C-alpha positions as CSV (number, residue, x, y, z in Angstrom):
1,X,-3.3,36.1,-48.8
2,X,-2.0,39.0,-50.9
3,X,-3.3,42.5,-50.0
4,X,-3.4,44.7,-53.1
5,X,-1.2,47.8,-52.8
6,X,-4.0,50.3,-53.4
7,X,-5.7,52.7,-51.1
8,X,-5.0,54.6,-47.9
9,X,-1.7,53.6,-46.3
10,X,-0.6,51.7,-49.4
11,X,1.9,52.3,-52.1
12,X,-0.6,53.3,-54.9
13,X,-3.6,55.6,-54.8
14,X,-2.9,56.6,-51.2
15,X,-4.4,60.1,-51.7
16,X,-6.3,59.6,-54.9
17,X,-10.2,59.6,-54.6
18,X,-10.1,56.1,-56.2
19,X,-8.7,54.8,-53.0
20,X,-12.2,54.3,-51.7
21,X,-13.0,51.9,-54.6
22,X,-9.6,50.2,-55.1
23,X,-8.4,50.0,-51.5
24,X,-8.9,47.3,-49.0
25,X,-8.9,44.3,-51.4
26,X,-7.0,41.1,-50.7
27,X,-6.7,37.9,-52.8
28,X,-5.9,34.4,-51.6
29,X,-5.4,31.0,-53.1
30,X,-4.8,27.5,-52.0
31,X,-3.9,24.6,-54.3
32,X,-3.8,20.9,-53.6
33,X,-2.2,18.7,-56.2
34,X,-1.5,15.1,-55.1
35,X,-1.5,11.6,-56.5
36,X,-4.1,9.0,-55.4
37,X,-3.8,6.9,-52.3
38,X,-2.2,3.5,-52.6
39,X,-4.7,0.6,-52.6
40,X,-4.4,-3.1,-51.8
41,X,-7.0,-5.6,-52.9
42,X,-8.0,-8.0,-50.2
43,X,-10.2,-11.1,-50.1
44,X,-13.5,-11.6,-48.3
45,X,-12.3,-14.6,-46.4
46,X,-9.1,-15.8,-44.7
47,X,-8.4,-19.3,-46.0
48,X,-4.9,-19.8,-44.5
49,X,-6.0,-21.3,-41.2
50,X,-3.2,-19.3,-39.6
51,X,-5.1,-17.0,-37.3
52,X,-3.7,-14.0,-39.1
53,X,-5.5,-10.7,-38.4
54,X,-7.8,-9.4,-41.1
55,X,-8.4,-10.3,-44.7
56,X,-5.7,-11.7,-47.1
57,X,-4.1,-10.0,-50.0
58,X,-5.3,-11.5,-53.3
59,X,-3.2,-13.4,-55.9
60,X,-2.3,-11.2,-59.0
61,X,-2.0,-12.9,-62.4
62,X,-1.0,-9.7,-64.4
63,X,-0.7,-6.0,-64.2
64,X,-4.1,-4.7,-63.1
65,X,-3.6,-1.1,-64.1
66,X,-5.7,0.2,-67.0
67,X,-4.5,2.9,-69.5
68,X,-7.8,4.7,-69.2
69,X,-9.7,3.9,-66.0
70,X,-13.4,4.8,-65.6
71,X,-15.6,5.0,-62.6
72,X,-17.2,1.7,-63.6
73,X,-13.9,-0.1,-64.1
74,X,-11.0,1.6,-62.2
75,X,-8.7,-1.4,-62.6
76,X,-8.6,-4.8,-64.2
77,X,-10.7,-6.9,-61.8
78,X,-9.9,-10.1,-63.7
79,X,-6.2,-9.8,-62.7
80,X,-7.1,-10.9,-59.1
81,X,-7.9,-14.3,-57.8
82,X,-8.6,-15.8,-54.4
83,X,-5.4,-17.5,-53.1
84,X,-5.5,-21.3,-52.8
85,X,-6.4,-22.8,-49.5
86,X,-3.7,-22.5,-46.8
87,X,-1.7,-20.0,-49.0
88,X,-1.1,-16.3,-48.8
89,X,-1.8,-14.1,-51.8
90,X,1.2,-12.8,-53.9
91,X,-0.1,-9.2,-54.3
92,X,2.2,-6.5,-53.1
93,X,1.0,-3.7,-50.8
94,X,-0.4,-0.7,-52.5
95,X,0.0,-1.8,-56.2
96,X,-3.0,0.2,-57.2
97,X,-3.7,4.0,-56.9
98,X,-6.9,5.8,-56.2
99,X,-7.9,9.1,-57.9
100,X,-5.6,12.0,-57.5
101,X,-6.6,15.4,-56.3
102,X,-6.3,18.7,-58.3
103,X,-8.2,21.4,-56.3
104,X,-7.8,25.1,-56.5
105,X,-9.5,27.3,-53.9
106,X,-9.7,31.1,-54.2
107,X,-10.8,33.9,-52.0
108,X,-11.5,37.6,-52.6
109,X,-12.1,39.9,-49.7
110,X,-12.6,43.6,-49.1
111,X,-12.0,45.4,-45.8
112,X,-14.1,48.5,-44.9
113,X,-12.7,50.6,-42.1
114,X,-15.7,52.2,-40.3
115,X,-13.7,53.7,-37.3
116,X,-10.4,53.1,-35.6
117,X,-11.8,50.0,-33.9
118,X,-14.7,48.9,-36.1
119,X,-14.5,47.3,-39.5
120,X,-16.4,45.2,-41.9
121,X,-15.1,42.5,-44.1
122,X,-16.8,41.1,-47.2
123,X,-15.6,37.7,-48.4
124,X,-16.2,35.6,-51.5
125,X,-14.7,32.1,-51.4
126,X,-14.6,29.5,-54.2
127,X,-13.8,25.9,-53.2
128,X,-12.8,23.7,-56.1
129,X,-13.1,26.7,-58.3
130,X,-12.3,24.9,-61.6
131,X,-14.8,22.1,-60.6
132,X,-12.3,19.2,-61.1
133,X,-13.9,15.9,-60.2
134,X,-12.4,14.0,-57.2
135,X,-13.6,10.5,-57.1
136,X,-13.5,8.2,-54.0
137,X,-11.6,5.0,-53.9
138,X,-12.9,2.0,-55.8
139,X,-14.1,-1.1,-54.0
140,X,-11.0,-3.2,-53.2
141,X,-12.6,-6.4,-51.7
142,X,-12.3,-9.3,-54.1
143,X,-15.7,-10.7,-54.9
144,X,-17.7,-7.9,-53.3
145,X,-20.5,-6.2,-55.2
146,X,-18.6,-3.0,-55.9
147,X,-15.2,-4.5,-56.6
148,X,-13.3,-2.2,-59.0
149,X,-16.1,0.3,-59.1
150,X,-16.0,3.9,-57.9
151,X,-19.2,4.9,-56.2
152,X,-18.5,8.2,-54.5
153,X,-17.1,11.6,-55.1
154,X,-16.4,14.8,-53.2
155,X,-18.8,17.7,-53.7
156,X,-18.5,19.9,-56.8
157,X,-17.6,23.6,-56.7
158,X,-18.8,25.5,-53.7
159,X,-19.2,29.3,-53.6
160,X,-19.5,31.0,-50.2
161,X,-20.2,34.6,-49.4
162,X,-19.7,36.2,-46.0
163,X,-19.8,39.4,-44.1
164,X,-17.8,39.9,-40.9
165,X,-17.8,42.7,-38.4
166,X,-14.9,43.2,-35.9
167,X,-15.1,45.7,-33.1
C-alpha cells in the first residue's frame, strides 16, 4: 500500500483547501507471475504386477510439447503410449507444464476521518485487473476422455467495492 502524500498531516496540500479532496487516498497492487505447474502423464491401469502404489508413468515416443498449445490440445497426446505388460513407463517426472499465471490486482482506497476515534474507509479492488486468462491443468491420464484437454479456468476480472467504519 502506498499512501499518497496529500492532505492534512502529509507533505503536500497540508493547509490547502484541496486537502479535503486530495487527502486520504492510498493505492495498492499485488502481482503474481509464475510458470505453470509440472505435470506427469499417468496411465489408467498398472500392468507391472509389482504392487506399486498408484498409476504408472506412460511411455514417451517423442517430445510432447507443442509450439502453440490450445485448450483443446495442450500437448501432443500421440507422443504417449501405455507401457508394455510388466514394464514401467520411460516418462520423466514433470516433463509437461500447465498454464502459467499472470495476475495483477489493484486497490484504491480513501480514508475519511470523522472524529479522533471514528473513520470511514471506501475501497475499490480489482482482482485480475487486466483480465488475463488462467486455465486449469489439462487431463493427464492416458486414455481418459479429457486427455490433453483443458476444461477449466479461474474466474475473470472481479471488481469489489466496500465501505468500512472503524470506531
